[in-house]
mmCIF file of the N, C-alpha and C atoms, coordinates in Angstrom:
data_MODEL
# 
_entry.id   MODEL 
# 
loop_
_atom_site.group_PDB 
_atom_site.id 
_atom_site.type_symbol 
_atom_site.label_atom_id 
_atom_site.label_alt_id 
_atom_site.label_comp_id 
_atom_site.label_asym_id 
_atom_site.label_entity_id 
_atom_site.label_seq_id 
_atom_site.pdbx_PDB_ins_code 
_atom_site.Cartn_x 
_atom_site.Cartn_y 
_atom_site.Cartn_z 
_atom_site.occupancy 
_atom_site.B_iso_or_equiv 
_atom_site.pdbx_formal_charge 
_atom_site.auth_seq_id 
_atom_site.auth_comp_id 
_atom_site.auth_asym_id 
_atom_site.auth_atom_id 
_atom_site.pdbx_PDB_model_num 
ATOM 1   N N  . MET A 1 1  ? 0.796   -1.176 -0.080 1.00 0.00 ? 1  MET A N  1 
ATOM 2   C CA . MET A 1 1  ? -0.385  -0.147 0.043  1.00 0.00 ? 1  MET A CA 1 
ATOM 3   C C  . MET A 1 1  ? 0.912   1.331  -0.032 1.00 0.00 ? 1  MET A C  1 
ATOM 4   N N  . THR A 1 2  ? 0.509   2.301  -0.830 1.00 0.00 ? 2  THR A N  1 
ATOM 5   C CA . THR A 1 2  ? 1.166   3.498  -0.922 1.00 0.00 ? 2  THR A CA 1 
ATOM 6   C C  . THR A 1 2  ? 0.573   4.265  0.546  1.00 0.00 ? 2  THR A C  1 
ATOM 7   N N  . CYS A 1 3  ? 1.590   5.481  0.532  1.00 0.00 ? 3  CYS A N  1 
ATOM 8   C CA . CYS A 1 3  ? 1.089   6.241  1.795  1.00 0.00 ? 3  CYS A CA 1 
ATOM 9   C C  . CYS A 1 3  ? -0.169  6.955  1.800  1.00 0.00 ? 3  CYS A C  1 
ATOM 10  N N  . HIS A 1 4  ? -0.710  7.487  0.624  1.00 0.00 ? 4  HIS A N  1 
ATOM 11  C CA . HIS A 1 4  ? -2.079  7.977  0.650  1.00 0.00 ? 4  HIS A CA 1 
ATOM 12  C C  . HIS A 1 4  ? -3.178  6.809  0.946  1.00 0.00 ? 4  HIS A C  1 
ATOM 13  N N  . GLU A 1 5  ? -2.814  5.870  0.350  1.00 0.00 ? 5  GLU A N  1 
ATOM 14  C CA . GLU A 1 5  ? -3.789  4.737  0.479  1.00 0.00 ? 5  GLU A CA 1 
ATOM 15  C C  . GLU A 1 5  ? -3.969  4.135  1.920  1.00 0.00 ? 5  GLU A C  1 
ATOM 16  N N  . ILE A 1 6  ? -2.806  4.115  2.657  1.00 0.00 ? 6  ILE A N  1 
ATOM 17  C CA . ILE A 1 6  ? -2.834  3.881  4.166  1.00 0.00 ? 6  ILE A CA 1 
ATOM 18  C C  . ILE A 1 6  ? -3.422  5.053  4.818  1.00 0.00 ? 6  ILE A C  1 
ATOM 19  N N  . VAL A 1 7  ? -3.091  6.449  4.744  1.00 0.00 ? 7  VAL A N  1 
ATOM 20  C CA . VAL A 1 7  ? -3.858  7.349  5.357  1.00 0.00 ? 7  VAL A CA 1 
ATOM 21  C C  . VAL A 1 7  ? -5.221  7.465  5.032  1.00 0.00 ? 7  VAL A C  1 
ATOM 22  N N  . LEU A 1 8  ? -5.722  7.078  3.918  1.00 0.00 ? 8  LEU A N  1 
ATOM 23  C CA . LEU A 1 8  ? -7.138  7.177  3.631  1.00 0.00 ? 8  LEU A CA 1 
ATOM 24  C C  . LEU A 1 8  ? -7.784  6.005  4.698  1.00 0.00 ? 8  LEU A C  1 
ATOM 25  N N  . LEU A 1 9  ? -7.241  4.671  4.798  1.00 0.00 ? 9  LEU A N  1 
ATOM 26  C CA . LEU A 1 9  ? -7.851  3.622  5.326  1.00 0.00 ? 9  LEU A CA 1 
ATOM 27  C C  . LEU A 1 9  ? -8.005  3.964  6.787  1.00 0.00 ? 9  LEU A C  1 
ATOM 28  N N  . ILE A 1 10 ? -6.838  4.641  7.502  1.00 0.00 ? 10 ILE A N  1 
ATOM 29  C CA . ILE A 1 10 ? -6.800  4.921  8.939  1.00 0.00 ? 10 ILE A CA 1 
ATOM 30  C C  . ILE A 1 10 ? -8.004  6.081  9.056  1.00 0.00 ? 10 ILE A C  1 
ATOM 31  N N  . ALA A 1 11 ? -7.763  6.833  8.380  1.00 0.00 ? 11 ALA A N  1 
ATOM 32  C CA . ALA A 1 11 ? -8.918  8.144  8.367  1.00 0.00 ? 11 ALA A CA 1 
ATOM 33  C C  . ALA A 1 11 ? -10.491 7.547  8.556  1.00 0.00 ? 11 ALA A C  1 
ATOM 34  N N  . ARG A 1 12 ? -10.656 6.510  7.594  1.00 0.00 ? 12 ARG A N  1 
ATOM 35  C CA . ARG A 1 12 ? -11.991 5.803  7.528  1.00 0.00 ? 12 ARG A CA 1 
ATOM 36  C C  . ARG A 1 12 ? -12.123 4.946  8.841  1.00 0.00 ? 12 ARG A C  1 
ATOM 37  N N  . LYS A 1 13 ? -11.042 4.417  9.410  1.00 0.00 ? 13 LYS A N  1 
ATOM 38  C CA . LYS A 1 13 ? -11.031 3.522  10.731 1.00 0.00 ? 13 LYS A CA 1 
ATOM 39  C C  . LYS A 1 13 ? -11.661 4.655  11.687 1.00 0.00 ? 13 LYS A C  1 
ATOM 40  N N  . VAL A 1 14 ? -11.121 6.084  12.036 1.00 0.00 ? 14 VAL A N  1 
ATOM 41  C CA . VAL A 1 14 ? -11.186 6.831  12.975 1.00 0.00 ? 14 VAL A CA 1 
ATOM 42  C C  . VAL A 1 14 ? -12.468 7.437  12.706 1.00 0.00 ? 14 VAL A C  1 
ATOM 43  N N  . VAL A 1 15 ? -13.047 7.815  11.512 1.00 0.00 ? 15 VAL A N  1 
ATOM 44  C CA . VAL A 1 15 ? -14.275 8.221  11.615 1.00 0.00 ? 15 VAL A CA 1 
ATOM 45  C C  . VAL A 1 15 ? -15.506 7.236  11.924 1.00 0.00 ? 15 VAL A C  1 
ATOM 46  N N  . ALA A 1 16 ? -14.887 5.829  11.406 1.00 0.00 ? 16 ALA A N  1 
ATOM 47  C CA . ALA A 1 16 ? -16.125 4.870  11.804 1.00 0.00 ? 16 ALA A CA 1 
ATOM 48  C C  . ALA A 1 16 ? -16.125 4.560  13.468 1.00 0.00 ? 16 ALA A C  1 
ATOM 49  N N  . GLU A 1 17 ? -15.061 4.594  13.918 1.00 0.00 ? 17 GLU A N  1 
ATOM 50  C CA . GLU A 1 17 ? -14.837 4.341  15.425 1.00 0.00 ? 17 GLU A CA 1 
ATOM 51  C C  . GLU A 1 17 ? -15.823 5.656  16.121 1.00 0.00 ? 17 GLU A C  1 
ATOM 52  N N  . LYS A 1 18 ? -15.433 6.771  15.550 1.00 0.00 ? 18 LYS A N  1 
ATOM 53  C CA . LYS A 1 18 ? -16.282 7.819  16.139 1.00 0.00 ? 18 LYS A CA 1 
ATOM 54  C C  . LYS A 1 18 ? -17.706 8.291  15.682 1.00 0.00 ? 18 LYS A C  1 
ATOM 55  N N  . LYS A 1 19 ? -18.019 7.371  14.569 1.00 0.00 ? 19 LYS A N  1 
ATOM 56  C CA . LYS A 1 19 ? -19.409 7.824  14.114 1.00 0.00 ? 19 LYS A CA 1 
ATOM 57  C C  . LYS A 1 19 ? -19.823 9.034  13.661 1.00 0.00 ? 19 LYS A C  1 
ATOM 58  N N  . ASP A 1 20 ? -18.493 9.673  13.408 1.00 0.00 ? 20 ASP A N  1 
ATOM 59  C CA . ASP A 1 20 ? -18.338 11.294 12.978 1.00 0.00 ? 20 ASP A CA 1 
ATOM 60  C C  . ASP A 1 20 ? -17.580 11.446 11.891 1.00 0.00 ? 20 ASP A C  1 
ATOM 61  N N  . ASN A 1 21 ? -17.848 11.834 11.047 1.00 0.00 ? 21 ASN A N  1 
ATOM 62  C CA . ASN A 1 21 ? -17.035 12.019 9.437  1.00 0.00 ? 21 ASN A CA 1 
ATOM 63  C C  . ASN A 1 21 ? -16.046 13.608 9.922  1.00 0.00 ? 21 ASN A C  1 
ATOM 64  N N  . HIS A 1 22 ? -15.459 13.492 10.819 1.00 0.00 ? 22 HIS A N  1 
ATOM 65  C CA . HIS A 1 22 ? -14.296 14.722 11.416 1.00 0.00 ? 22 HIS A CA 1 
ATOM 66  C C  . HIS A 1 22 ? -13.334 14.285 11.827 1.00 0.00 ? 22 HIS A C  1 
ATOM 67  N N  . PHE A 1 23 ? -12.317 14.458 11.633 1.00 0.00 ? 23 PHE A N  1 
ATOM 68  C CA . PHE A 1 23 ? -10.854 14.207 12.244 1.00 0.00 ? 23 PHE A CA 1 
ATOM 69  C C  . PHE A 1 23 ? -9.758  15.211 12.151 1.00 0.00 ? 23 PHE A C  1 
ATOM 70  N N  . THR A 1 24 ? -8.895  14.698 12.944 1.00 0.00 ? 24 THR A N  1 
ATOM 71  C CA . THR A 1 24 ? -7.669  15.721 13.193 1.00 0.00 ? 24 THR A CA 1 
ATOM 72  C C  . THR A 1 24 ? -6.249  14.958 12.736 1.00 0.00 ? 24 THR A C  1 
ATOM 73  N N  . VAL A 1 25 ? -5.322  15.559 12.310 1.00 0.00 ? 25 VAL A N  1 
ATOM 74  C CA . VAL A 1 25 ? -4.012  14.862 12.199 1.00 0.00 ? 25 VAL A CA 1 
ATOM 75  C C  . VAL A 1 25 ? -3.512  13.945 13.149 1.00 0.00 ? 25 VAL A C  1 
ATOM 76  N N  . SER A 1 26 ? -3.574  14.882 14.134 1.00 0.00 ? 26 SER A N  1 
ATOM 77  C CA . SER A 1 26 ? -3.162  14.130 15.379 1.00 0.00 ? 26 SER A CA 1 
ATOM 78  C C  . SER A 1 26 ? -3.918  12.377 15.621 1.00 0.00 ? 26 SER A C  1 
ATOM 79  N N  . GLU A 1 27 ? -5.202  12.491 15.476 1.00 0.00 ? 27 GLU A N  1 
ATOM 80  C CA . GLU A 1 27 ? -6.147  11.234 15.527 1.00 0.00 ? 27 GLU A CA 1 
ATOM 81  C C  . GLU A 1 27 ? -5.409  10.118 14.446 1.00 0.00 ? 27 GLU A C  1 
ATOM 82  N N  . ILE A 1 28 ? -5.150  10.783 13.322 1.00 0.00 ? 28 ILE A N  1 
ATOM 83  C CA . ILE A 1 28 ? -4.718  9.662  12.323 1.00 0.00 ? 28 ILE A CA 1 
ATOM 84  C C  . ILE A 1 28 ? -3.109  9.390  12.966 1.00 0.00 ? 28 ILE A C  1 
ATOM 85  N N  . LYS A 1 29 ? -2.207  10.094 13.382 1.00 0.00 ? 29 LYS A N  1 
ATOM 86  C CA . LYS A 1 29 ? -1.124  9.837  13.766 1.00 0.00 ? 29 LYS A CA 1 
ATOM 87  C C  . LYS A 1 29 ? -1.132  8.846  14.734 1.00 0.00 ? 29 LYS A C  1 
ATOM 88  N N  . THR A 1 30 ? -2.351  9.034  15.948 1.00 0.00 ? 30 THR A N  1 
ATOM 89  C CA . THR A 1 30 ? -2.245  7.991  17.041 1.00 0.00 ? 30 THR A CA 1 
ATOM 90  C C  . THR A 1 30 ? -2.855  6.814  16.342 1.00 0.00 ? 30 THR A C  1 
ATOM 91  N N  . GLN A 1 31 ? -3.699  6.667  15.521 1.00 0.00 ? 31 GLN A N  1 
ATOM 92  C CA . GLN A 1 31 ? -4.091  5.597  15.094 1.00 0.00 ? 31 GLN A CA 1 
ATOM 93  C C  . GLN A 1 31 ? -3.228  4.930  14.171 1.00 0.00 ? 31 GLN A C  1 
ATOM 94  N N  . LEU A 1 32 ? -2.108  5.287  13.371 1.00 0.00 ? 32 LEU A N  1 
ATOM 95  C CA . LEU A 1 32 ? -1.121  4.775  12.554 1.00 0.00 ? 32 LEU A CA 1 
ATOM 96  C C  . LEU A 1 32 ? -0.228  4.070  13.641 1.00 0.00 ? 32 LEU A C  1 
ATOM 97  N N  . GLN A 1 33 ? 0.112   4.755  14.656 1.00 0.00 ? 33 GLN A N  1 
ATOM 98  C CA . GLN A 1 33 ? 1.000   4.053  15.460 1.00 0.00 ? 33 GLN A CA 1 
ATOM 99  C C  . GLN A 1 33 ? 0.237   2.829  16.457 1.00 0.00 ? 33 GLN A C  1 
ATOM 100 N N  . ASN A 1 34 ? -1.034  2.965  16.464 1.00 0.00 ? 34 ASN A N  1 
ATOM 101 C CA . ASN A 1 34 ? -1.527  1.945  17.137 1.00 0.00 ? 34 ASN A CA 1 
ATOM 102 C C  . ASN A 1 34 ? -1.633  0.553  16.421 1.00 0.00 ? 34 ASN A C  1 
ATOM 103 N N  . GLN A 1 35 ? -1.760  0.865  14.861 1.00 0.00 ? 35 GLN A N  1 
ATOM 104 C CA . GLN A 1 35 ? -1.837  -0.061 13.995 1.00 0.00 ? 35 GLN A CA 1 
ATOM 105 C C  . GLN A 1 35 ? -0.571  -0.680 13.692 1.00 0.00 ? 35 GLN A C  1 
ATOM 106 N N  . GLY A 1 36 ? 0.102   -0.029 14.189 1.00 0.00 ? 36 GLY A N  1 
ATOM 107 C CA . GLY A 1 36 ? 1.840   -0.623 13.932 1.00 0.00 ? 36 GLY A CA 1 
ATOM 108 C C  . GLY A 1 36 ? 2.503   0.062  12.403 1.00 0.00 ? 36 GLY A C  1 
ATOM 109 N N  . PHE A 1 37 ? 1.611   0.885  12.175 1.00 0.00 ? 37 PHE A N  1 
ATOM 110 C CA . PHE A 1 37 ? 2.423   1.636  11.091 1.00 0.00 ? 37 PHE A CA 1 
ATOM 111 C C  . PHE A 1 37 ? 3.557   2.641  11.314 1.00 0.00 ? 37 PHE A C  1 
ATOM 112 N N  . SER A 1 38 ? 4.549   2.629  10.557 1.00 0.00 ? 38 SER A N  1 
ATOM 113 C CA . SER A 1 38 ? 5.787   3.800  10.899 1.00 0.00 ? 38 SER A CA 1 
ATOM 114 C C  . SER A 1 38 ? 5.998   4.602  9.784  1.00 0.00 ? 38 SER A C  1 
ATOM 115 N N  . LEU A 1 39 ? 4.993   5.391  9.396  1.00 0.00 ? 39 LEU A N  1 
ATOM 116 C CA . LEU A 1 39 ? 5.103   6.488  8.769  1.00 0.00 ? 39 LEU A CA 1 
ATOM 117 C C  . LEU A 1 39 ? 5.902   7.540  9.245  1.00 0.00 ? 39 LEU A C  1 
ATOM 118 N N  . ASN A 1 40 ? 6.514   8.409  8.693  1.00 0.00 ? 40 ASN A N  1 
ATOM 119 C CA . ASN A 1 40 ? 7.253   9.526  9.069  1.00 0.00 ? 40 ASN A CA 1 
ATOM 120 C C  . ASN A 1 40 ? 6.036   10.620 9.502  1.00 0.00 ? 40 ASN A C  1 
ATOM 121 N N  . HIS A 1 41 ? 5.941   11.397 10.715 1.00 0.00 ? 41 HIS A N  1 
ATOM 122 C CA . HIS A 1 41 ? 5.092   12.142 10.861 1.00 0.00 ? 41 HIS A CA 1 
ATOM 123 C C  . HIS A 1 41 ? 4.989   13.347 10.119 1.00 0.00 ? 41 HIS A C  1 
ATOM 124 N N  . LYS A 1 42 ? 5.728   13.777 9.354  1.00 0.00 ? 42 LYS A N  1 
ATOM 125 C CA . LYS A 1 42 ? 5.920   14.946 8.477  1.00 0.00 ? 42 LYS A CA 1 
ATOM 126 C C  . LYS A 1 42 ? 5.016   14.570 7.373  1.00 0.00 ? 42 LYS A C  1 
ATOM 127 N N  . THR A 1 43 ? 5.407   13.149 6.917  1.00 0.00 ? 43 THR A N  1 
ATOM 128 C CA . THR A 1 43 ? 4.768   12.736 5.724  1.00 0.00 ? 43 THR A CA 1 
ATOM 129 C C  . THR A 1 43 ? 3.170   12.747 5.816  1.00 0.00 ? 43 THR A C  1 
ATOM 130 N N  . ILE A 1 44 ? 2.623   12.241 6.983  1.00 0.00 ? 44 ILE A N  1 
ATOM 131 C CA . ILE A 1 44 ? 1.199   12.101 7.309  1.00 0.00 ? 44 ILE A CA 1 
ATOM 132 C C  . ILE A 1 44 ? 0.831   13.560 7.402  1.00 0.00 ? 44 ILE A C  1 
ATOM 133 N N  . GLU A 1 45 ? 1.218   14.443 8.034  1.00 0.00 ? 45 GLU A N  1 
ATOM 134 C CA . GLU A 1 45 ? 0.775   15.800 7.951  1.00 0.00 ? 45 GLU A CA 1 
ATOM 135 C C  . GLU A 1 45 ? 0.811   16.210 6.362  1.00 0.00 ? 45 GLU A C  1 
ATOM 136 N N  . THR A 1 46 ? 1.436   16.123 5.644  1.00 0.00 ? 46 THR A N  1 
ATOM 137 C CA . THR A 1 46 ? 1.871   16.598 4.212  1.00 0.00 ? 46 THR A CA 1 
ATOM 138 C C  . THR A 1 46 ? 0.513   15.904 3.300  1.00 0.00 ? 46 THR A C  1 
ATOM 139 N N  . HIS A 1 47 ? 0.072   14.515 3.649  1.00 0.00 ? 47 HIS A N  1 
ATOM 140 C CA . HIS A 1 47 ? -0.729  13.956 3.074  1.00 0.00 ? 47 HIS A CA 1 
ATOM 141 C C  . HIS A 1 47 ? -2.322  14.535 3.382  1.00 0.00 ? 47 HIS A C  1 
ATOM 142 N N  . VAL A 1 48 ? -2.364  14.418 4.764  1.00 0.00 ? 48 VAL A N  1 
ATOM 143 C CA . VAL A 1 48 ? -3.575  15.021 5.082  1.00 0.00 ? 48 VAL A CA 1 
ATOM 144 C C  . VAL A 1 48 ? -3.803  16.278 4.841  1.00 0.00 ? 48 VAL A C  1 
ATOM 145 N N  . ARG A 1 49 ? -3.008  17.241 4.961  1.00 0.00 ? 49 ARG A N  1 
ATOM 146 C CA . ARG A 1 49 ? -3.191  18.740 4.993  1.00 0.00 ? 49 ARG A CA 1 
ATOM 147 C C  . ARG A 1 49 ? -2.874  19.078 3.652  1.00 0.00 ? 49 ARG A C  1 
ATOM 148 N N  . SER A 1 50 ? -2.309  18.411 2.584  1.00 0.00 ? 50 SER A N  1 
ATOM 149 C CA . SER A 1 50 ? -2.217  19.119 1.457  1.00 0.00 ? 50 SER A CA 1 
ATOM 150 C C  . SER A 1 50 ? -2.346  18.204 0.212  1.00 0.00 ? 50 SER A C  1 
ATOM 151 N N  . ARG A 1 51 ? -1.748  16.895 0.214  1.00 0.00 ? 51 ARG A N  1 
ATOM 152 C CA . ARG A 1 51 ? -1.587  16.135 -0.947 1.00 0.00 ? 51 ARG A CA 1 
ATOM 153 C C  . ARG A 1 51 ? -2.938  15.547 -1.293 1.00 0.00 ? 51 ARG A C  1 
ATOM 154 N N  . CYS A 1 52 ? -3.704  15.378 0.001  1.00 0.00 ? 52 CYS A N  1 
ATOM 155 C CA . CYS A 1 52 ? -4.869  14.409 -0.354 1.00 0.00 ? 52 CYS A CA 1 
ATOM 156 C C  . CYS A 1 52 ? -6.346  15.344 0.255  1.00 0.00 ? 52 CYS A C  1 
ATOM 157 N N  . CYS A 1 53 ? -6.059  16.637 0.281  1.00 0.00 ? 53 CYS A N  1 
ATOM 158 C CA . CYS A 1 53 ? -7.263  17.667 0.685  1.00 0.00 ? 53 CYS A CA 1 
ATOM 159 C C  . CYS A 1 53 ? -7.599  18.576 -0.677 1.00 0.00 ? 53 CYS A C  1 
ATOM 160 N N  . VAL A 1 54 ? -8.904  18.392 -0.660 1.00 0.00 ? 54 VAL A N  1 
ATOM 161 C CA . VAL A 1 54 ? -9.693  18.903 -2.162 1.00 0.00 ? 54 VAL A CA 1 
ATOM 162 C C  . VAL A 1 54 ? -9.440  20.683 -1.995 1.00 0.00 ? 54 VAL A C  1 
ATOM 163 N N  . ASN A 1 55 ? -9.219  21.095 -0.852 1.00 0.00 ? 55 ASN A N  1 
ATOM 164 C CA . ASN A 1 55 ? -9.378  22.617 -0.780 1.00 0.00 ? 55 ASN A CA 1 
ATOM 165 C C  . ASN A 1 55 ? -8.094  23.061 -0.449 1.00 0.00 ? 55 ASN A C  1 
ATOM 166 N N  . ALA A 1 56 ? -6.879  22.495 -0.538 1.00 0.00 ? 56 ALA A N  1 
ATOM 167 C CA . ALA A 1 56 ? -5.711  22.799 -0.156 1.00 0.00 ? 56 ALA A CA 1 
ATOM 168 C C  . ALA A 1 56 ? -4.855  23.629 -1.455 1.00 0.00 ? 56 ALA A C  1 
ATOM 169 N N  . PRO A 1 57 ? -3.982  24.343 -1.306 1.00 0.00 ? 57 PRO A N  1 
ATOM 170 C CA . PRO A 1 57 ? -3.369  25.012 -2.466 1.00 0.00 ? 57 PRO A CA 1 
ATOM 171 C C  . PRO A 1 57 ? -2.670  23.990 -3.265 1.00 0.00 ? 57 PRO A C  1 
ATOM 172 N N  . ALA A 1 58 ? -2.529  24.224 -4.643 1.00 0.00 ? 58 ALA A N  1 
ATOM 173 C CA . ALA A 1 58 ? -1.704  22.961 -5.539 1.00 0.00 ? 58 ALA A CA 1 
ATOM 174 C C  . ALA A 1 58 ? -0.245  23.363 -5.272 1.00 0.00 ? 58 ALA A C  1 
ATOM 175 N N  . HIS A 1 59 ? 0.093   22.320 -4.194 1.00 0.00 ? 59 HIS A N  1 
ATOM 176 C CA . HIS A 1 59 ? 1.714   22.468 -3.959 1.00 0.00 ? 59 HIS A CA 1 
ATOM 177 C C  . HIS A 1 59 ? 2.039   21.089 -4.657 1.00 0.00 ? 59 HIS A C  1 
ATOM 178 N N  . HIS A 1 60 ? 1.381   20.088 -5.114 1.00 0.00 ? 60 HIS A N  1 
ATOM 179 C CA . HIS A 1 60 ? 2.108   18.857 -5.466 1.00 0.00 ? 60 HIS A CA 1 
ATOM 180 C C  . HIS A 1 60 ? 1.497   18.494 -6.803 1.00 0.00 ? 60 HIS A C  1 
ATOM 181 N N  . GLU A 1 61 ? 2.228   17.715 -7.585 1.00 0.00 ? 61 GLU A N  1 
ATOM 182 C CA . GLU A 1 61 ? 2.111   17.351 -9.032 1.00 0.00 ? 61 GLU A CA 1 
ATOM 183 C C  . GLU A 1 61 ? 0.544   16.066 -9.075 1.00 0.00 ? 61 GLU A C  1 
ATOM 184 N N  . THR A 1 62 ? 1.014   15.534 -8.054 1.00 0.00 ? 62 THR A N  1 
ATOM 185 C CA . THR A 1 62 ? -0.007  14.546 -7.808 1.00 0.00 ? 62 THR A CA 1 
ATOM 186 C C  . THR A 1 62 ? -0.915  14.591 -6.608 1.00 0.00 ? 62 THR A C  1 
ATOM 187 N N  . THR A 1 63 ? -2.277  14.789 -6.734 1.00 0.00 ? 63 THR A N  1 
ATOM 188 C CA . THR A 1 63 ? -3.200  15.023 -5.168 1.00 0.00 ? 63 THR A CA 1 
ATOM 189 C C  . THR A 1 63 ? -4.376  13.882 -5.754 1.00 0.00 ? 63 THR A C  1 
ATOM 190 N N  . TYR A 1 64 ? -4.866  13.896 -4.560 1.00 0.00 ? 64 TYR A N  1 
ATOM 191 C CA . TYR A 1 64 ? -5.906  12.879 -4.101 1.00 0.00 ? 64 TYR A CA 1 
ATOM 192 C C  . TYR A 1 64 ? -7.071  13.884 -3.413 1.00 0.00 ? 64 TYR A C  1 
ATOM 193 N N  . ASN A 1 65 ? -8.429  13.639 -3.901 1.00 0.00 ? 65 ASN A N  1 
ATOM 194 C CA . ASN A 1 65 ? -9.386  14.296 -3.510 1.00 0.00 ? 65 ASN A CA 1 
ATOM 195 C C  . ASN A 1 65 ? -9.918  13.586 -2.254 1.00 0.00 ? 65 ASN A C  1 
ATOM 196 N N  . TYR A 1 66 ? -9.198  13.078 -1.419 1.00 0.00 ? 66 TYR A N  1 
ATOM 197 C CA . TYR A 1 66 ? -10.009 12.337 -0.201 1.00 0.00 ? 66 TYR A CA 1 
ATOM 198 C C  . TYR A 1 66 ? -10.484 13.001 0.626  1.00 0.00 ? 66 TYR A C  1 
ATOM 199 N N  . PHE A 1 67 ? -10.011 14.084 1.222  1.00 0.00 ? 67 PHE A N  1 
ATOM 200 C CA . PHE A 1 67 ? -10.236 14.748 2.436  1.00 0.00 ? 67 PHE A CA 1 
ATOM 201 C C  . PHE A 1 67 ? -10.775 16.211 1.870  1.00 0.00 ? 67 PHE A C  1 
ATOM 202 N N  . GLU A 1 68 ? -11.422 16.923 3.006  1.00 0.00 ? 68 GLU A N  1 
ATOM 203 C CA . GLU A 1 68 ? -11.858 18.294 2.882  1.00 0.00 ? 68 GLU A CA 1 
ATOM 204 C C  . GLU A 1 68 ? -11.668 19.029 4.252  1.00 0.00 ? 68 GLU A C  1 
ATOM 205 N N  . ARG A 1 69 ? -10.968 20.002 4.114  1.00 0.00 ? 69 ARG A N  1 
ATOM 206 C CA . ARG A 1 69 ? -10.563 20.760 5.401  1.00 0.00 ? 69 ARG A CA 1 
ATOM 207 C C  . ARG A 1 69 ? -11.955 21.505 5.887  1.00 0.00 ? 69 ARG A C  1 
ATOM 208 N N  . VAL A 1 70 ? -12.596 21.220 7.073  1.00 0.00 ? 70 VAL A N  1 
ATOM 209 C CA . VAL A 1 70 ? -13.759 21.898 7.333  1.00 0.00 ? 70 VAL A CA 1 
ATOM 210 C C  . VAL A 1 70 ? -13.590 22.922 8.576  1.00 0.00 ? 70 VAL A C  1 
ATOM 211 N N  . GLY A 1 71 ? -12.281 23.133 9.022  1.00 0.00 ? 71 GLY A N  1 
ATOM 212 C CA . GLY A 1 71 ? -12.107 23.905 10.163 1.00 0.00 ? 71 GLY A CA 1 
ATOM 213 C C  . GLY A 1 71 ? -10.827 23.752 10.406 1.00 0.00 ? 71 GLY A C  1 
ATOM 214 N N  . ARG A 1 72 ? -10.062 24.855 11.124 1.00 0.00 ? 72 ARG A N  1 
ATOM 215 C CA . ARG A 1 72 ? -8.801  24.883 11.719 1.00 0.00 ? 72 ARG A CA 1 
ATOM 216 C C  . ARG A 1 72 ? -8.278  23.451 12.292 1.00 0.00 ? 72 ARG A C  1 
ATOM 217 N N  . GLY A 1 73 ? -7.460  22.653 11.161 1.00 0.00 ? 73 GLY A N  1 
ATOM 218 C CA . GLY A 1 73 ? -7.038  21.561 11.921 1.00 0.00 ? 73 GLY A CA 1 
ATOM 219 C C  . GLY A 1 73 ? -8.001  20.307 11.925 1.00 0.00 ? 73 GLY A C  1 
ATOM 220 N N  . VAL A 1 74 ? -9.168  20.485 11.089 1.00 0.00 ? 74 VAL A N  1 
ATOM 221 C CA . VAL A 1 74 ? -10.388 19.643 11.023 1.00 0.00 ? 74 VAL A CA 1 
ATOM 222 C C  . VAL A 1 74 ? -10.481 19.095 9.645  1.00 0.00 ? 74 VAL A C  1 
ATOM 223 N N  . TYR A 1 75 ? -10.613 17.972 9.739  1.00 0.00 ? 75 TYR A N  1 
ATOM 224 C CA . TYR A 1 75 ? -10.966 17.289 7.988  1.00 0.00 ? 75 TYR A CA 1 
ATOM 225 C C  . TYR A 1 75 ? -11.997 16.365 8.097  1.00 0.00 ? 75 TYR A C  1 
ATOM 226 N N  . LYS A 1 76 ? -12.740 16.171 6.605  1.00 0.00 ? 76 LYS A N  1 
ATOM 227 C CA . LYS A 1 76 ? -13.614 15.068 6.808  1.00 0.00 ? 76 LYS A CA 1 
ATOM 228 C C  . LYS A 1 76 ? -13.210 14.498 5.395  1.00 0.00 ? 76 LYS A C  1 
ATOM 229 N N  . ILE A 1 77 ? -13.617 13.405 5.439  1.00 0.00 ? 77 ILE A N  1 
ATOM 230 C CA . ILE A 1 77 ? -13.460 12.394 4.256  1.00 0.00 ? 77 ILE A CA 1 
ATOM 231 C C  . ILE A 1 77 ? -14.761 12.792 3.275  1.00 0.00 ? 77 ILE A C  1 
ATOM 232 N N  . CYS A 1 78 ? -14.126 13.155 1.784  1.00 0.00 ? 78 CYS A N  1 
ATOM 233 C CA . CYS A 1 78 ? -15.255 13.346 1.086  1.00 0.00 ? 78 CYS A CA 1 
ATOM 234 C C  . CYS A 1 78 ? -16.232 12.251 0.537  1.00 0.00 ? 78 CYS A C  1 
ATOM 235 N N  . ASP A 1 79 ? -17.326 12.507 0.419  1.00 0.00 ? 79 ASP A N  1 
ATOM 236 C CA . ASP A 1 79 ? -18.375 11.586 0.250  1.00 0.00 ? 79 ASP A CA 1 
ATOM 237 C C  . ASP A 1 79 ? -17.904 10.373 -0.639 1.00 0.00 ? 79 ASP A C  1 
ATOM 238 N N  . ASP A 1 80 ? -17.518 10.692 -1.767 1.00 0.00 ? 80 ASP A N  1 
ATOM 239 C CA . ASP A 1 80 ? -16.845 9.674  -2.844 1.00 0.00 ? 80 ASP A CA 1 
ATOM 240 C C  . ASP A 1 80 ? -15.979 8.389  -2.119 1.00 0.00 ? 80 ASP A C  1 
ATOM 241 N N  . TYR A 1 81 ? -15.243 8.872  -1.107 1.00 0.00 ? 81 TYR A N  1 
ATOM 242 C CA . TYR A 1 81 ? -14.019 7.862  -0.517 1.00 0.00 ? 81 TYR A CA 1 
ATOM 243 C C  . TYR A 1 81 ? -14.718 7.580  0.923  1.00 0.00 ? 81 TYR A C  1 
ATOM 244 N N  . ILE A 1 82 ? -16.098 7.549  1.445  1.00 0.00 ? 82 ILE A N  1 
ATOM 245 C CA . ILE A 1 82 ? -16.301 7.061  2.737  1.00 0.00 ? 82 ILE A CA 1 
ATOM 246 C C  . ILE A 1 82 ? -16.283 5.801  2.791  1.00 0.00 ? 82 ILE A C  1 
# 
């Protein structure tokens, strides 16, 4: 699995457990650690905040429309990926 696929998988797990489609980068990092993934924390932040976020500035050649920023530090999974 690639990093963006792992981050999406973990985001789905976080929102399913909470029964609420909102999450933070910290929740993703914690769940990744709990699941035994050893991704770099900066890489996780970049993927959630930028590479996989539909309303982030275009800083990357390849992006994924998995998440939407809905508040300061708060994201949701876009309907097509829930």
